[in-house]
VMD Tcl script that draws the C-alpha trace (Angstrom):
set ca {
  {233.51 176.08 54.44}
  {236.64 175.50 56.55}
  {236.63 176.22 60.28}
  {239.87 176.83 62.18}
  {240.01 176.55 65.95}
  {242.27 179.49 66.75}
  {244.14 179.97 70.01}
  {244.54 183.68 69.13}
  {241.61 184.84 67.00}
  {242.68 188.52 66.79}
  {246.20 187.56 65.73}
  {245.01 185.12 63.08}
  {242.48 187.71 61.93}
  {245.32 190.19 61.30}
  {247.19 187.51 59.34}
  {244.35 186.86 56.90}
  {243.63 190.57 56.57}
  {247.27 191.02 55.57}
  {246.79 188.35 52.88}
  {244.03 190.52 51.39}
  {241.15 188.15 52.09}
  {237.73 189.79 52.12}
  {236.51 189.92 55.71}
  {232.83 189.37 56.37}
  {230.88 191.40 58.94}
  {231.43 190.28 62.52}
  {229.29 187.55 64.12}
  {227.40 187.51 67.39}
  {229.44 184.65 68.86}
  {233.00 185.91 68.43}
  {233.68 184.21 65.12}
  {235.48 185.92 62.24}
  {234.84 185.06 58.60}
  {236.81 185.56 55.39}
  {235.70 184.81 51.84}
  {238.07 183.96 48.97}
  {237.06 182.41 45.63}
  {233.87 180.94 47.06}
  {235.63 179.41 50.10}
  {234.41 180.59 53.48}
  {237.06 180.51 56.20}
  {235.77 180.81 59.75}
  {237.98 181.52 62.75}
  {236.61 180.80 66.15}
  {238.12 180.29 69.62}
  {239.58 176.82 69.98}
  {237.53 176.13 73.10}
  {234.41 176.20 70.95}
  {235.66 173.77 68.34}
  {233.85 170.74 69.65}
  {236.20 170.17 72.50}
  {239.36 170.34 70.43}
  {242.38 172.46 71.32}
  {242.83 173.76 67.81}
  {243.07 172.44 64.26}
  {240.87 172.45 61.21}
  {237.34 171.28 60.62}
  {235.52 171.00 57.33}
  {231.98 172.36 57.37}
  {228.99 171.46 55.24}
  {226.36 174.17 55.48}
  {222.73 173.27 54.96}
  {219.63 175.33 54.31}
  {217.63 174.71 57.48}
  {217.81 173.28 61.02}
  {216.12 170.00 60.14}
  {218.59 169.42 57.32}
  {221.31 169.23 59.99}
  {219.63 166.12 61.38}
  {218.97 164.61 57.95}
  {222.56 165.15 56.82}
  {223.84 163.65 60.08}
  {221.70 160.53 59.53}
  {223.00 160.27 55.97}
  {226.61 160.57 57.15}
  {226.18 157.89 59.80}
  {224.51 155.59 57.28}
  {227.55 156.05 55.04}
  {229.94 155.07 57.85}
  {230.64 158.27 59.78}
  {230.96 158.47 63.58}
  {228.97 161.07 65.48}
  {231.21 163.33 67.59}
  {228.48 165.77 68.58}
  {224.75 165.11 68.20}
  {222.63 167.74 66.40}
  {221.98 170.60 68.82}
  {220.72 174.17 68.80}
  {223.07 177.00 69.78}
  {222.09 179.72 72.25}
  {223.22 182.39 69.79}
  {221.13 180.84 67.01}
  {221.66 178.07 64.49}
  {222.05 174.32 64.75}
  {224.97 171.99 64.10}
  {226.36 168.50 64.48}
  {229.84 167.08 64.16}
  {230.87 163.78 62.56}
  {234.11 162.09 61.65}
  {234.73 160.15 58.45}
  {236.27 156.65 58.62}
  {239.77 158.17 58.81}
  {238.90 160.61 61.57}
  {238.56 163.81 59.53}
  {236.05 166.05 61.28}
  {233.07 167.53 59.48}
  {230.70 170.04 60.96}
  {227.17 170.03 59.57}
  {225.82 173.48 60.25}
  {222.94 175.83 59.69}
  {223.08 179.46 60.77}
  {220.42 182.13 60.27}
  {221.49 185.36 58.61}
  {221.17 187.11 61.96}
  {224.30 185.31 63.12}
  {226.34 187.66 60.90}
  {225.91 191.41 61.29}
  {227.52 194.60 60.17}
  {229.36 196.83 62.57}
  {226.26 199.03 62.70}
  {224.18 196.06 63.90}
  {222.21 195.48 60.66}
  {222.05 192.21 58.79}
  {223.81 192.29 55.40}
  {221.58 192.40 52.34}
  {222.82 189.06 51.05}
  {223.89 185.86 52.81}
  {227.66 186.02 53.25}
  {228.00 182.45 54.44}
  {227.92 181.10 50.90}
  {225.96 177.88 51.53}
  {226.84 174.82 49.54}
  {225.14 175.26 46.15}
  {222.26 173.03 45.11}
  {224.08 171.37 42.23}
  {226.68 169.44 44.27}
  {223.89 167.92 46.40}
  {221.91 167.03 43.30}
  {224.97 165.44 41.70}
  {225.73 163.56 44.92}
  {222.16 162.27 45.05}
  {222.37 160.93 41.50}
  {225.78 159.35 42.10}
  {224.67 157.70 45.36}
  {221.42 156.52 43.79}
  {223.21 154.83 40.89}
  {225.67 153.20 43.30}
  {222.87 151.66 45.36}
  {223.02 153.85 48.47}
  {220.08 153.69 50.87}
  {216.99 155.77 50.15}
  {217.59 157.91 53.25}
  {221.13 158.82 52.24}
  {220.00 159.82 48.76}
  {216.93 161.61 50.07}
  {219.03 163.73 52.45}
  {220.90 165.13 49.42}
  {217.66 165.69 47.54}
  {216.33 167.70 50.48}
  {219.49 169.79 50.62}
  {219.43 170.34 46.84}
  {215.84 171.57 46.74}
  {213.97 172.19 43.49}
  {212.96 169.42 41.12}
  {214.94 166.21 40.99}
  {215.32 163.26 38.61}
  {212.36 161.07 37.73}
  {213.15 158.59 40.50}
  {213.26 161.29 43.21}
  {209.63 160.94 44.35}
  {209.83 157.20 45.06}
  {213.15 157.62 46.83}
  {211.80 160.40 49.03}
  {208.61 158.48 49.87}
  {210.52 155.29 50.72}
  {212.92 157.29 52.89}
  {209.98 158.95 54.64}
  {208.36 155.61 55.45}
  {211.64 154.24 56.81}
  {212.12 157.32 59.00}
  {208.54 157.08 60.25}
  {208.88 153.37 60.99}
  {212.10 153.96 62.93}
  {210.60 156.73 65.07}
  {212.03 159.80 63.28}
  {208.87 161.65 62.21}
  {210.60 165.02 61.78}
  {212.89 163.59 59.11}
  {209.94 161.83 57.48}
  {208.20 165.21 57.30}
  {211.27 166.75 55.63}
  {211.29 164.02 52.98}
  {207.55 164.31 52.32}
  {207.65 168.08 52.05}
  {210.47 167.75 49.56}
  {208.42 165.21 47.59}
  {205.65 167.80 47.21}
  {208.12 169.98 45.29}
  {208.11 167.38 42.51}
  {205.43 167.43 39.78}
  {202.69 165.05 40.95}
  {199.28 164.18 39.52}
  {196.37 165.24 41.78}
  {195.64 161.78 43.19}
  {199.31 161.13 44.00}
  {199.70 164.57 45.50}
  {196.66 163.94 47.66}
  {198.18 160.73 48.98}
  {201.43 162.47 49.89}
  {199.49 165.28 51.57}
  {197.54 162.75 53.65}
  {200.72 161.00 54.73}
  {202.45 164.32 55.45}
  {199.53 165.92 57.28}
  {199.05 162.80 59.41}
  {202.63 163.15 60.62}
  {202.61 166.92 61.01}
  {199.64 166.89 63.36}
  {201.74 164.81 65.78}
  {204.51 167.42 66.03}
  {204.68 170.93 67.50}
  {201.94 173.60 67.32}
  {203.18 175.18 64.05}
  {203.49 171.78 62.38}
  {200.07 170.71 63.67}
  {198.41 173.75 62.14}
  {200.16 173.07 58.85}
  {199.16 169.41 59.05}
  {195.48 170.31 59.37}
  {195.77 172.50 56.29}
  {197.52 169.74 54.36}
  {194.84 167.21 55.31}
  {192.10 169.64 54.27}
  {193.84 170.14 50.93}
  {194.15 166.38 50.56}
  {190.39 165.93 50.98}
  {189.84 168.27 48.05}
  {192.49 166.64 45.84}
  {191.87 162.94 46.36}
  {189.88 161.29 43.57}
  {188.76 157.92 44.92}
  {186.17 157.55 47.69}
  {188.55 155.38 49.71}
  {191.30 158.00 49.59}
  {188.90 160.76 50.56}
  {187.72 158.62 53.48}
  {191.29 158.14 54.76}
  {192.16 161.83 54.44}
  {188.93 163.07 56.03}
  {189.23 160.53 58.82}
  {192.75 161.75 59.62}
  {191.56 165.36 59.45}
  {188.67 164.71 61.82}
  {190.93 162.95 64.32}
  {193.45 165.79 64.20}
  {190.75 168.38 64.78}
  {189.27 166.44 67.70}
  {192.70 166.11 69.29}
  {192.93 169.92 69.19}
  {189.64 170.23 71.05}
  {187.62 170.98 67.90}
  {185.37 167.94 68.15}
  {182.31 169.72 66.76}
  {184.27 170.83 63.67}
  {185.61 167.31 63.26}
  {182.11 165.85 63.36}
  {180.98 168.36 60.73}
  {183.75 167.06 58.46}
  {182.52 163.49 58.98}
  {178.90 164.52 58.42}
  {179.79 166.04 55.05}
  {181.65 162.85 54.23}
  {178.64 160.72 55.12}
  {176.49 162.73 52.69}
  {178.99 162.04 49.92}
  {178.79 158.29 50.56}
  {175.02 157.87 50.68}
  {175.25 155.53 47.69}
  {178.07 153.50 49.21}
  {176.63 151.65 52.28}
  {179.90 150.15 53.51}
  {181.69 153.48 53.44}
  {178.68 155.22 54.98}
  {178.73 152.83 57.97}
  {182.50 153.22 58.27}
  {182.08 156.99 58.42}
  {179.50 156.64 61.19}
  {181.83 154.47 63.25}
  {184.82 156.74 62.63}
  {182.68 159.67 63.73}
  {181.76 157.78 66.90}
  {185.42 157.22 67.78}
  {186.18 160.86 67.08}
  {183.20 161.90 69.21}
  {184.70 159.99 72.16}
  {186.97 163.00 72.67}
  {183.95 164.83 74.07}
  {181.51 163.23 76.49}
  {178.39 165.03 75.24}
  {179.20 164.35 71.58}
  {179.90 160.71 72.43}
  {176.49 160.17 74.01}
  {174.75 161.90 71.10}
  {176.64 159.73 68.60}
  {175.77 156.51 70.42}
  {172.11 157.55 70.46}
  {172.24 158.28 66.71}
  {173.80 154.88 66.00}
  {171.06 153.17 68.01}
  {168.39 154.96 65.98}
  {170.12 154.05 62.72}
  {170.40 150.43 63.78}
  {166.72 150.36 64.76}
  {165.45 151.92 61.52}
  {167.69 150.08 59.05}
  {165.94 147.02 57.56}
  {169.14 145.03 57.31}
  {171.13 143.91 60.32}
  {173.51 146.68 61.48}
  {177.06 146.45 60.25}
  {179.57 144.64 62.53}
  {181.28 147.96 63.28}
  {178.07 149.41 64.69}
  {177.17 146.31 66.70}
  {180.58 146.07 68.33}
  {180.73 149.79 69.09}
  {177.33 149.69 70.79}
  {178.48 146.62 72.73}
  {181.43 148.67 73.99}
  {179.07 151.32 75.32}
  {176.75 148.75 76.88}
  {179.70 147.04 78.56}
  {180.96 150.22 80.19}
  {177.47 151.29 81.26}
  {176.80 147.99 83.01}
  {174.24 146.64 80.53}
  {176.33 143.62 79.43}
  {178.30 140.96 81.27}
  {181.81 139.89 80.30}
  {180.48 136.69 78.75}
  {178.00 138.62 76.61}
  {180.64 141.12 75.50}
  {183.10 138.35 74.57}
  {180.36 136.67 72.52}
  {179.88 139.89 70.52}
  {183.63 140.16 69.93}
  {183.76 136.63 68.53}
  {180.59 137.05 66.49}
  {181.62 140.18 64.62}
  {185.15 138.99 63.85}
  {184.08 135.74 62.20}
  {181.98 137.70 59.71}
  {183.56 139.07 56.52}
  {184.74 142.61 57.23}
  {184.73 145.38 54.65}
  {188.13 147.06 54.23}
  {186.86 150.47 55.32}
  {185.71 149.57 58.81}
  {188.02 146.59 59.41}
  {190.39 148.47 61.73}
  {187.50 149.83 63.80}
  {185.84 146.44 64.19}
  {189.08 144.74 65.23}
  {189.92 147.54 67.68}
  {186.50 147.46 69.35}
  {186.35 143.66 69.40}
  {189.84 143.51 70.92}
  {188.72 145.99 73.56}
  {185.75 143.81 74.50}
  {187.92 140.69 74.60}
  {190.49 142.39 76.82}
  {187.85 143.68 79.23}
  {186.42 140.15 79.40}
  {189.91 138.81 80.25}
  {189.98 136.90 76.95}
  {193.57 138.05 76.47}
  {194.59 135.52 73.82}
  {191.68 136.63 71.64}
  {192.49 140.29 72.26}
  {196.13 139.72 71.28}
  {195.14 138.00 68.04}
  {192.75 140.78 67.05}
  {195.28 143.51 67.85}
  {197.94 141.76 65.79}
  {195.55 141.40 62.85}
  {194.56 145.03 63.09}
  {198.06 146.49 63.38}
  {199.62 144.37 60.66}
  {196.73 144.95 58.27}
  {196.43 148.72 58.82}
  {197.26 150.76 55.74}
  {195.88 154.14 56.73}
  {197.38 157.13 58.57}
  {198.86 156.68 62.04}
  {196.35 159.18 63.41}
  {193.48 156.92 62.34}
  {191.29 156.49 65.46}
  {191.02 152.75 64.92}
  {194.79 152.38 64.78}
  {195.22 154.46 67.93}
  {192.59 152.30 69.66}
  {194.53 149.17 68.74}
  {197.67 150.64 70.30}
  {195.71 151.48 73.43}
  {194.35 147.95 73.75}
  {197.80 146.46 73.38}
  {199.35 148.85 75.91}
  {196.67 148.19 78.51}
  {196.93 144.45 77.95}
  {200.64 144.59 78.79}
  {199.94 146.52 81.99}
  {197.19 144.06 82.99}
  {199.71 141.21 82.78}
  {202.47 143.09 84.55}
  {204.65 143.12 81.44}
  {205.92 146.57 82.30}
  {209.36 146.24 80.73}
  {207.89 145.27 77.38}
  {205.54 148.23 77.44}
  {208.26 150.73 78.33}
  {210.46 149.41 75.54}
  {207.64 150.04 73.07}
  {206.89 153.54 74.35}
  {209.03 155.51 71.91}
  {207.45 153.84 68.91}
  {204.02 154.50 70.39}
  {204.78 158.16 70.95}
  {205.95 158.45 74.55}
  {209.55 159.31 75.39}
  {210.79 158.10 78.77}
  {213.81 159.66 80.43}
  {215.08 163.00 81.64}
  {213.27 165.08 80.59}
  {210.26 162.92 79.81}
  {208.05 164.26 77.08}
  {205.50 163.01 74.59}
  {207.25 161.85 71.44}
  {206.09 163.17 68.07}
  {204.15 160.09 67.04}
  {202.02 160.12 70.18}
  {199.16 161.94 68.43}
  {198.06 163.32 71.79}
  {196.96 159.84 72.96}
  {196.80 160.40 76.70}
  {195.87 156.75 77.22}
  {199.28 155.57 76.03}
  {200.92 158.03 78.42}
  {198.66 156.73 81.20}
  {199.85 153.17 80.67}
  {203.48 154.31 80.68}
  {202.88 156.22 83.94}
  {201.42 153.08 85.54}
  {204.31 150.93 84.31}
  {206.90 153.37 85.63}
  {205.09 153.66 88.96}
  {204.84 149.91 89.42}
  {208.49 149.32 88.53}
  {209.58 151.76 91.22}
  {210.47 154.60 88.86}
  {208.17 157.16 90.42}
  {210.41 160.15 89.60}
  {210.28 159.31 85.89}
  {206.56 158.66 86.12}
  {206.02 162.09 87.67}
  {208.10 163.84 85.00}
  {206.10 162.11 82.31}
  {202.76 162.87 83.96}
  {203.72 166.53 84.40}
  {204.60 166.77 80.71}
  {200.95 166.28 79.72}
  {199.01 169.49 79.26}
  {195.26 169.88 79.61}
  {194.40 170.30 75.95}
  {191.99 168.85 73.44}
  {192.09 165.46 75.17}
  {190.46 166.88 78.31}
  {187.05 165.25 78.72}
  {187.88 162.29 76.50}
  {188.00 158.70 77.68}
  {191.79 158.86 77.30}
  {191.93 161.78 79.70}
  {189.92 159.89 82.32}
  {192.37 157.00 82.02}
  {195.24 159.44 82.49}
  {193.63 160.88 85.63}
  {193.34 157.35 87.00}
  {197.02 156.65 86.28}
  {198.12 159.94 87.82}
  {196.04 159.15 90.88}
  {197.83 155.81 91.29}
  {201.15 157.61 90.99}
  {200.23 160.14 93.70}
  {199.08 157.30 95.94}
  {202.42 155.52 95.46}
  {204.22 158.79 96.25}
  {202.46 158.99 99.61}
  {199.95 161.70 98.68}
  {196.51 160.13 99.21}
  {194.76 163.51 99.19}
  {196.22 164.44 95.80}
  {195.47 160.96 94.51}
  {191.87 161.20 95.68}
  {191.42 164.47 93.78}
  {192.46 162.88 90.50}
  {190.52 159.68 91.11}
  {187.37 161.59 92.02}
  {187.67 163.73 88.90}
  {188.13 160.54 86.88}
  {184.94 159.18 88.44}
  {183.01 162.34 87.60}
  {184.26 162.23 84.02}
  {183.27 158.60 83.64}
  {179.84 159.20 85.14}
  {179.25 162.00 82.63}
  {179.89 159.41 79.91}
  {177.58 156.88 81.65}
  {180.56 154.65 82.45}
  {179.83 152.67 85.61}
  {181.77 149.45 85.11}
  {185.18 149.18 86.82}
  {186.51 147.27 83.82}
  {187.63 150.58 82.29}
  {189.01 152.56 85.24}
  {188.53 150.97 88.70}
  {188.75 154.37 90.33}
  {186.50 153.46 93.27}
  {188.81 150.77 94.69}
  {191.83 153.09 94.41}
  {189.82 155.94 95.96}
  {188.80 153.59 98.79}
  {192.51 153.03 99.54}
  {192.96 156.81 99.67}
  {190.01 157.32 102.01}
  {191.34 154.65 104.36}
  {194.76 156.32 104.50}
  {193.04 159.64 105.20}
  {191.25 158.13 108.20}
  {187.80 157.80 106.63}
  {187.04 154.04 106.70}
  {183.27 154.47 106.24}
  {183.80 156.34 102.96}
  {186.30 153.66 101.89}
  {183.80 150.85 102.58}
  {181.07 152.67 100.64}
  {183.27 153.09 97.55}
  {184.50 149.49 97.64}
  {180.95 148.14 98.13}
  {179.73 150.14 95.14}
  {182.56 148.81 92.97}
  {181.95 145.24 94.06}
  {178.29 145.46 92.98}
  {179.10 146.59 89.42}
  {182.09 144.24 89.24}
  {179.86 141.25 89.97}
  {177.55 142.33 87.16}
  {180.54 142.19 84.80}
  {181.66 138.90 86.31}
  {185.41 138.47 85.68}
  {187.67 137.22 88.50}
  {190.02 140.17 88.03}
  {187.33 142.83 88.52}
  {185.55 141.04 91.37}
  {188.80 140.08 93.10}
  {190.13 143.63 92.96}
  {186.91 145.00 94.49}
  {186.94 142.31 97.21}
  {190.52 143.24 98.09}
  {189.56 146.92 98.44}
  {186.48 146.09 100.51}
  {188.34 143.69 102.82}
  {191.15 146.18 103.38}
  {188.66 148.95 104.18}
  {186.59 146.73 106.49}
  {189.50 145.28 108.48}
  {189.20 142.83 111.35}
  {188.06 139.25 110.94}
  {185.39 140.16 108.38}
  {187.93 142.05 106.30}
  {190.40 139.17 106.50}
  {187.78 136.71 105.24}
  {186.90 139.04 102.36}
  {190.54 139.44 101.32}
  {190.99 135.65 101.46}
  {188.15 135.41 98.93}
  {189.93 137.96 96.77}
  {193.20 136.00 96.82}
  {191.45 132.74 95.92}
  {189.62 134.40 93.04}
  {192.63 136.28 91.69}
  {194.72 133.11 91.59}
  {192.43 132.05 88.74}
  {192.66 135.36 86.86}
  {196.19 134.95 85.53}
  {197.09 138.62 86.02}
  {199.82 139.17 88.59}
  {199.38 142.84 89.59}
  {196.00 142.42 91.30}
  {197.14 139.17 92.94}
  {200.22 140.88 94.41}
  {198.07 143.63 95.91}
  {195.65 141.09 97.38}
  {198.46 138.95 98.86}
  {200.02 142.05 100.41}
  {196.67 143.02 101.93}
  {196.20 139.45 103.14}
  {199.60 139.46 104.81}
  {198.97 142.83 106.47}
  {195.62 141.70 107.92}
  {197.05 138.35 109.06}
  {199.86 140.15 110.86}
  {197.36 142.52 112.49}
  {195.44 139.48 113.72}
  {198.61 138.01 115.23}
  {199.05 135.22 112.65}
  {202.65 136.12 111.86}
  {203.73 132.84 110.28}
  {200.78 132.83 107.88}
  {201.37 136.54 107.21}
  {204.98 135.92 106.22}
  {203.88 133.13 103.89}
  {201.43 135.37 102.04}
  {203.93 138.20 101.85}
  {206.72 135.97 100.55}
  {204.41 134.76 97.80}
  {203.65 138.38 96.93}
  {207.38 139.13 96.87}
  {208.03 136.25 94.45}
  {205.38 137.49 92.04}
  {206.62 141.08 92.31}
  {210.21 140.04 91.69}
  {209.16 137.94 88.68}
  {207.43 140.80 86.87}
  {209.87 143.50 87.99}
  {207.32 145.36 90.14}
  {209.88 147.34 92.13}
  {207.28 149.34 94.04}
  {205.64 146.21 95.40}
  {209.03 144.66 96.18}
  {209.71 147.59 98.51}
  {206.21 147.57 100.04}
  {206.26 143.83 100.71}
  {209.80 143.97 102.12}
  {208.63 146.54 104.68}
  {205.60 144.41 105.59}
  {207.79 141.32 106.00}
  {210.09 143.20 108.31}
  {207.10 144.36 110.36}
  {205.87 140.76 110.49}
  {209.16 139.64 112.03}
  {210.83 138.17 108.96}
  {214.61 138.17 108.90}
  {216.16 141.01 106.90}
  {215.84 140.23 103.21}
  {218.85 140.08 100.96}
  {219.70 143.12 98.90}
  {217.23 144.23 96.29}
  {217.50 142.23 93.13}
  {216.10 144.90 90.83}
  {216.71 148.56 90.09}
  {219.78 150.73 90.52}
  {220.08 149.93 94.25}
  {220.68 146.29 93.28}
  {223.85 147.15 91.34}
  {227.22 146.41 92.88}
  {229.86 149.11 92.86}
  {231.62 147.51 89.89}
  {228.38 147.16 87.96}
  {227.54 150.81 88.61}
  {230.94 152.02 87.38}
  {230.72 149.91 84.23}
  {227.16 151.07 83.53}
  {228.18 154.69 83.98}
  {230.95 154.32 81.41}
  {228.67 152.47 79.00}
  {226.07 155.21 79.37}
  {228.75 157.74 78.38}
  {229.24 155.90 75.09}
  {232.32 153.79 75.84}
  {232.56 150.40 74.15}
  {233.18 147.20 76.11}
  {236.90 147.04 75.13}
  {237.32 150.70 76.16}
  {235.67 150.02 79.53}
  {237.90 146.99 80.06}
  {241.01 149.10 79.37}
  {239.89 152.00 81.57}
  {239.07 149.77 84.56}
  {241.85 147.22 83.93}
  {239.37 144.36 83.66}
  {239.04 141.40 81.35}
  {236.62 141.96 78.49}
  {234.62 138.92 79.60}
  {234.21 140.48 83.07}
  {232.81 143.69 81.58}
  {230.36 141.72 79.43}
  {229.18 139.67 82.42}
  {228.68 142.76 84.58}
  {226.69 144.48 81.85}
  {224.50 141.42 81.32}
  {223.68 141.29 85.04}
  {223.14 145.06 85.16}
  {220.74 145.03 82.21}
  {218.66 142.37 83.98}
  {218.58 144.30 87.26}
  {217.76 147.61 85.60}
  {215.16 146.16 83.26}
  {216.79 147.53 80.09}
  {217.91 145.97 76.83}
  {219.92 148.71 75.14}
  {222.89 150.79 76.26}
  {221.03 153.96 75.28}
  {218.55 153.31 78.12}
  {221.23 153.23 80.83}
  {221.61 156.97 81.44}
  {217.91 157.56 82.06}
  {217.58 154.46 84.25}
  {220.58 155.33 86.41}
  {219.46 158.95 86.75}
  {216.01 157.89 87.91}
  {217.27 156.30 91.15}
  {219.81 157.62 93.67}
  {223.13 155.88 94.01}
  {223.77 153.72 97.03}
  {227.10 153.16 98.79}
  {229.32 150.43 97.38}
  {228.74 147.06 98.94}
}
mol new
graphics top color blue
foreach p $ca { graphics top sphere $p radius 0.5 }
foreach p [lrange $ca 0 end-1] q [lrange $ca 1 end] { graphics top cylinder $p $q radius 0.2 }
display resetview
């Protein structure tokens, strides 16, 4: 197809009519089409030709909207430059625009038949747009394959060609799908896998593809999720080996639970357990997988834990490591174990030989115990082992638990930038508009950690957009949802809404109580709620909450938990007694090795010292808090501590060293151009600067903004208001 940007569409239409070209029915968007010898000529107003003022554009039509994206990826991989990213059109259809190495423009387009209509308003009986036939794409795929092109480039042509392909097509499509999945493009991976199913496959191989496909589909939109559940159910029927059935059924159960169908999911796992009665290792793995799935519903979770206890008590042999570590998780959160006892269980179960079926679950639960016990090096090692050794679907509950442990560990250490960089791969998209990414699998806990990181780095507007993007769905009532409520409560508190924060924190507390969770090691909602009560003028309620948290924190016994509770209690108490309590918190948290709680305690210490008239000591504590906040990029605390320092009589601090307000006028202008897609040489030419100057400004700007890639600049700059040039 050839598209001409016409300055006078009616005039050019008369010209081609006079040539005798067959005119197609009119379109809904003002375009005019002619067909001659299989060539489709489209005339459209020049203003709509991708910003050009006229001229010709070659068009490759594809068979569906997703193929636009796949073909665009293939073109870029072959050396093309993107002129217009794939986008939907208000009048229907989807297109992208690329340029080949010599600047020739190609439009990659899909348009539904409804785009072309007859004068009477009815769609024509046959497609007049004459899409590119299958054979050229098939021939291109074979040629590119034999010339060593990447799997994704070849696979894009196989998708466009449809039908059956050469003998090597399946492997190419599967490799391309795995690459797309690994690089965070699940929609394209789905396209490749669906195309692979069109090839003749033996039942076992087909079942494996269905498991991989269904596991991705359930992470996408509602229609894809429904299809993914059906594909996983079909996979369970097709798979031949017990291990493959276990993987498929596990993914199916997780997907059902994420949709709020926990009881149905547990029925699937119960049927699976009956099948594996003669296979003890698989039977135990099914029980543990069912327990993790049951965690989506508080009542089901408690019933499952009770059943595991009965099984462990009635089985002659020692319970499997997966069962022991899972029960230790429950006992830790319900206040039955101390941190030292929980860490001992984590070490004990991971030195034993682990069967391949429950390995991911054991490592995830053991890493959770180690993290709660502040044994962060052990937790990191177990997470790394689990993630690198995982071979099952991404929706596997053990795999998702490993991601959750890693995310929370980063937040505990104040490594917010690292967490936010990993968010897209984990399934959370940050930026305007924030939304859960496809691979998020509905894991509200990962979103919760991102919300906390954004809040603490001073990006409250982005945190709010992300929090508002989460709907109350199947995750409601799960442990992940309680974590999300806690994170949203912290966000509201940072936004200056203690009443709204208290609502979320109280609901989190009720949800945790329903699950028999009393330990603050999971969600220390009481200390945060105490801060809210104090701001609302209810100090007695604040003291009661902080006292209750301190009691259960001492049972757990880690400096981080106890120090945090002491800080909350001292702040709520106030006066000399409160100051002494906060001093204990600071001393204890210095040994914990986690900066966020120490910063909060130092800020509270400085505030109470200033209130007592000890201004010099107050400024010392606050300056230490500022140093820690600056080091980890905690923009929120930088602002809070700066205000406290000013109130304590400190001289005005120098300009902020982090965030958009820290940028100079030159840095802001350069970042704005870089965010628009300009290269460093182009920026240097536009601003009449030396290339070295541009590079230096960008390096400094990246550090201040906490970003590593140019693609992050637009969202980061939009999140904070501009300040006058200095």
